[in-house]
C-alpha positions in Angstrom: 0.0 0.0 0.0 2.8 2.4 0.9 4.4 1.8 -2.6 1.1 2.3 -4.3 0.7 5.8 -2.7 4.2 6.8 -3.9 3.5 5.8 -7.4 0.2 7.8 -7.4 1.9 10.9 -6.0 4.6 10.7 -8.7 1.9 10.4 -11.4 0.0 13.4 -10.1 3.2 15.5 -10.0 4.1 14.6 -13.6 0.6 15.4 -14.8 0.8 18.9 -13.3 4.0 19.9 -15.2 3.8 21.8 -18.6 5.8 19.1 -20.4 3.1 16.5 -19.6 0.3 18.8 -20.7 2.0 19.8 -23.9 2.1 23.5 -22.9 5.5 25.0 -23.2 6.7 27.7 -21.0 6.8 31.1 -22.7 10.3 32.3 -23.8 11.5 35.6 -22.5 11.2 38.5 -24.9 14.6 39.5 -26.5 16.3 42.6 -25.1 17.1 45.6 -27.2 20.7 44.7 -27.1 20.0 41.2 -28.4 17.9 42.6 -31.3 20.6 45.0 -32.2 23.2 42.3 -32.4 21.0 40.0 -34.5 19.8 42.8 -36.9 22.6 45.4 -37.2 22.0 48.7 -39.0 23.7 48.5 -42.5 22.5 51.8 -43.8 25.5 53.8 -45.4 27.6 50.6 -45.4 29.5 49.4 -48.5 28.0 45.9 -49.0 30.5 44.8 -51.7 32.8 43.4 -48.9 30.0 41.0 -47.9 29.2 39.8 -51.4 30.7 36.7 -53.2 33.9 37.6 -54.9 34.4 36.8 -58.6 38.2 36.5 -58.9 40.3 36.7 -62.1 41.7 33.3 -62.7 43.8 31.5 -65.3 44.3 27.9 -66.5 46.5 25.9 -69.0 45.5 22.4 -70.0 47.6 20.3 -72.3 45.1 17.6 -73.2 47.6 15.9 -75.5 51.4 16.3 -75.7 52.7 13.2 -77.3 54.9 11.3 -79.6 53.2 9.4 -82.4 54.7 6.4 -84.0 53.6 5.8 -87.5 54.4 3.7 -90.5 56.0 6.8 -92.1 57.7 9.6 -90.2 57.1 9.8 -86.4 55.7 13.1 -85.2 55.4 15.3 -82.1 51.7 16.3 -81.7 50.0 18.6 -79.2 46.4 19.8 -78.4 46.1 22.3 -75.6 44.0 25.2 -74.3 44.3 28.2 -71.9 41.8 30.7 -70.6 42.0 33.9 -68.5 39.1 35.9 -67.0 36.2 35.9 -64.6 33.1 33.7 -64.6 31.1 35.7 -67.1 33.9 37.0 -69.4 36.9 35.0 -70.5 39.6 34.9 -73.2 40.3 31.4 -74.6 43.4 30.3 -76.5 43.3 26.9 -78.3 46.4 25.4 -80.1 47.0 22.2 -81.9 49.4 20.9 -84.4 52.1 18.4 -85.2 55.8 18.3 -86.3 56.9 15.2 -88.2 60.5 14.2 -87.8 62.5 15.5 -90.7 59.6 17.6 -92.2 57.9 21.0 -91.7 55.2 21.0 -89.2 51.8 22.6 -89.1 49.9 24.5 -86.4 46.4 25.8 -85.8 45.9 28.6 -83.2 42.6 30.1 -82.2 41.8 33.1 -79.9 38.3 33.6 -78.6 36.2 35.8 -76.4 33.8 33.6 -74.6 30.9 33.8 -72.1 28.4 31.2 -70.6 25.1 30.8 -72.2 23.8 27.9 -70.0 25.1 25.6 -67.3 28.4 23.9 -68.5 28.2 25.7 -71.9 30.1 28.7 -73.4 29.7 30.5 -76.7 32.9 31.6 -78.4 33.8 34.2 -81.1 37.2 35.0 -82.4 39.7 34.2 -85.0 41.8 31.3 -86.2 45.2 31.3 -87.8 46.9 28.3 -89.5 50.6 28.1 -90.1 52.4 25.4 -92.1 53.5 24.6 -95.7 52.7 27.6 -97.9 51.2 31.0 -96.8 49.4 31.3 -93.5 45.6 31.3 -93.5 43.2 33.2 -91.3 39.5 32.7 -90.5 36.7 34.2 -88.5 35.4 31.7 -86.0 32.4 31.1 -83.8 31.4 28.1 -81.8 30.3 26.4 -78.6 32.0 24.2 -76.0 30.7 22.4 -73.0 29.5 19.2 -71.4 26.7 17.3 -73.0 24.5 14.9 -71.1 26.4 11.8 -69.9 29.5 14.0 -69.5 30.5 14.1 -73.1 32.9 17.1 -73.7 32.0 18.8 -76.9 33.8 21.5 -79.1 31.9 22.6 -82.2 33.3 25.5 -84.3 32.4 27.1 -87.7 34.9 29.1 -89.8 34.7 31.7 -92.5 37.9 32.0 -94.6 39.2 35.1 -96.4 37.9 34.0 -99.8 34.5 33.0 -98.5 35.4 29.4 -97.7 33.2 27.9 -95.0 34.4 25.2 -92.6 33.2 23.2 -89.5 35.2 21.2 -87.0 33.8 19.1 -84.1 35.5 17.2 -81.3 33.9 14.8 -78.7 35.7 13.4 -75.7 34.6 11.0 -73.0 36.4 9.8 -70.0 35.9 6.4 -68.2 37.1 6.4 -64.6 38.4 2.8 -64.5 40.0 3.3 -61.0 40.8 6.2 -58.8 43.9 6.9 -60.8 43.4 5.2 -64.1 41.4 6.9 -66.8 40.5 5.8 -70.3 39.7 8.7 -72.8 38.0 8.2 -76.2 38.0 11.0 -78.8 36.3 11.5 -82.1 37.2 14.5 -84.3 36.2 15.6 -87.8 36.2 18.5 -90.1 34.5 19.5 -93.4 34.9 22.4 -95.9 32.8 24.1 -98.5 35.6 24.6 -101.1 39.0 23.2 -102.1 42.2 24.8 -100.8 45.1 23.0 -102.3 47.7 25.0 -100.6 46.4 23.6 -97.3 45.7 20.2 -98.6 42.0 20.7 -97.9 39.2 19.4 -100.2 35.5 20.2 -100.2 33.2 17.9 -98.1 34.2 15.8 -95.3 37.9 16.0 -95.3 39.4 14.4 -92.2 38.1 12.1 -89.5 40.1 10.6 -86.6 39.4 8.6 -83.5 41.6 7.3 -80.7 41.9 5.8 -77.2 44.3 6.9 -74.5 44.9 5.3 -71.2 46.4 7.5 -68.5 47.6 7.2 -65.0 47.1 10.1 -62.7 49.9 10.3 -60.2 48.1 13.6 -59.3 45.2 15.1 -61.2 47.6 17.7 -62.7 50.1 15.2 -64.1 49.2 12.1 -66.0 51.3 10.1 -68.5 49.4 8.0 -71.0 49.7 5.5 -73.9 47.2 4.9 -76.7 46.4 4.4 -80.2 44.9 6.7 -82.9 43.4 6.1 -86.4 43.2 9.0 -88.9 41.6 9.0 -92.3 41.2 11.5 -95.3 38.2 11.4 -97.5 36.8 12.9 -100.6 38.7 15.7 -102.4 41.1 15.9 -99.3 42.1 12.3 -99.8 42.7 13.0 -103.6 45.0 15.9 -102.7 46.9 13.8 -100.3 47.3 11.0 -102.9 48.6 13.5 -105.5 51.2 14.7 -102.9 52.3 11.3 -102.1 50.9 11.2 -98.6 49.1 8.5 -96.7 45.3 8.7 -96.7 44.8 6.2 -93.8 47.1 5.9 -90.8 47.3 4.2 -87.5 49.6 5.6 -84.8 50.8 4.4 -81.4 51.0 7.2 -79.0 52.8 8.0 -75.7 52.6 11.3 -74.1 51.7 13.5 -71.0 48.5 15.3 -70.0 49.0 18.1 -67.5 47.3 21.3 -66.3 47.9 24.1 -63.9 
């Protein structure tokens, strides 16, 4: 009986508390000092110091810097880009080319102004200059670059030459992350032109198409040696011009190189 009375008394005490009834005790009102600390007066204050900063940044990426072993002359080949600017306005430099052993090389340089048009996509406008056998050639250029669905990296550019020649070039890259450090990259690249340009070895229609696989090992993300294989083919009038010049129209190369950025 004594134990029952203690249990009944404890139950009555709990029932009388606000926690048991679901009624919370009112919180004390904030003091003027607490209100001022939570909501300071910012009138007349320069708010730029409190906004997100958009810094000026730069980057250089050598996607391919490699030796290519071929049935004919071996060659040094490169494909790189650099940019400088802020998030909404940037200057882009793209360069690619090759220098065969014992022969004159060729180079394609492009300078663009670019700005984003959507998430992961930039529109570019600028100029292109080709150097190589014969006189140099210049083009006006406009294009887009970015990440398509499923993380395909795409570059598509249209060109207008000095004599009204129109061209188009496209590149598509895709990376398979095989392990934390091992990455396999596939690339497709092609170009087409509206008119023949025998000085540059360019014919009208689909002129050149290449595809390749490169397997790299990332000691760190900024430094990755690789090996791979690449196939290149010339078609249409471009293939005819290459045949007349005694050049190969189909070629398979073993490659070894270095991908780096900073």
